[in-house]
N, C-alpha and C positions, 0 to 999 in steps of 0.2 A: 444846298445853300452855298452861295459864294460871297465872301467878304473881301473887299478890295481896299488896299491901302498903299502908301508910298513911303519910301525912306529917302530923305534928302541927304546928300553927302557933298562935302567940299574936300577934294583930294589934294595931296601935295605934289602930285605928278607921278612920273614913271616909277612903277613898282611900289607904290604906296599900297599896303595891304591893310584893309580896315575890317576889324571884327564887327559883324552886324548881327551876331547871334541874339543878343539881348533885345535888339530892335524887332527882329522877326518874332521872337517869343512874345514880346509885348503885343504885337499885332494879333498873334494867335489868341492871346488872353482877351483882347478887345472883341474878337470875332465871336466868342462864345462857343465856337466849334470844338467839340470834344474829340472826335475821331475823323480823320480825313488826311489831307495833304496841304503843304505850304509850297507854293511855287514862287520863287524869287527870280526876277528877270531884269536884265540891264539892257535898255534900248541904247544902241550905240555899238559901233564896231571896234572900239578900242578899250572896252571894259569887260571884266569877266567875273564870274561868281563860282566859287568852289568851296570845299571844306579843307581844313588844315588843323593841325594842332598849333594853336596860336602861341608860339613861344619863340624866343630870340634865335635859336638855332635854325628853325624852319623859315623864319622871316628873312634870314640870310640865305638859306639854301634854295628856296624857291626862285628868287630872282636870278641867282647864279645858274641854276639849271636852265632857266629860260634863256639866259644869255648864251649858253652853250648850244641850245636847240635853235634859237632864232637870234643870232648876234646882231647888235646894233650896226656894226660896220660892214655887214654883208650887203650884197647888191639886192635890191628889191625893185621890181618893175613898177610898183606903185609910185615910186619917186619920180618916174618919167612923166606921170600924169599930173601929180599935185605938188611935187617938190616941197613937201612939208616935213620930211625927215622922220616920218613915223611908220614906214613900211613894216618894220619889225614889230611895232605895236599891234598892228592888225593881225599879223601872223600869231603872235603870242596870245592875243585875246581869242582868236579862233581855236587855238589848241586847247585852251582851258574851257571855253564855252560861255555863253551869255546867261545861262540859267541853271537853277538847281531845284529839285523837288525833294522835299523831306516829309516823311510820314508824321502824322500827329496821332497820339494815343492818349486818352484821358487829359486832353488839353495841353499836352507837352510835346515839343519836338523830339522825335526819336533819334537823337544824336548819340554817338559813342562818348565815353567818359572824357576823352581828350580831343573831341571833334568840335570845331567851331565853324560857323558859316562866315566866309570872308568875301569881300569885294576886292578885286585886284585891278588897280589902275595901270593899264598898259600904255596909255598915251604919254607923250613926252612932256606934257605941260600939266599944271594943275587944272582940274575940271570940276564943274558943278554937275553932280549926277542926281538923277531921280530914278530910283529903283522901283519897280512895280512888284507888289506882293499880292497874290491871290490866295486866299484860304478857302479850300473846297471841302465840304463835309456834309 
């Protein structure tokens, strides 16, 4: 069985990190699927999905680590084509990835004690996002 749903988000812009764990668990609950997987996907090349311990220290550390890996002020060939100032956004989103798969057991997401599912906005401006969630079981 496959249950399909969406999560709508309005982000604040670059490096807005949004905890979506409760929304995903709510979709699992609605699906009625007890054992299987949840796949969360972001269509778009400047948004990313991962897990993190959603606390102030890591909400500071993750953007700073991404700044060291793919700094805003570096040269990006992407700028030659679009001139939109978000070459680093595409690289950052690619490094994190657009999707996450989480096992489900007894109707619950199998996450670690301090592990939350987050959406990371890598684009330079606020965005309206529609995440796709498929529950398979």
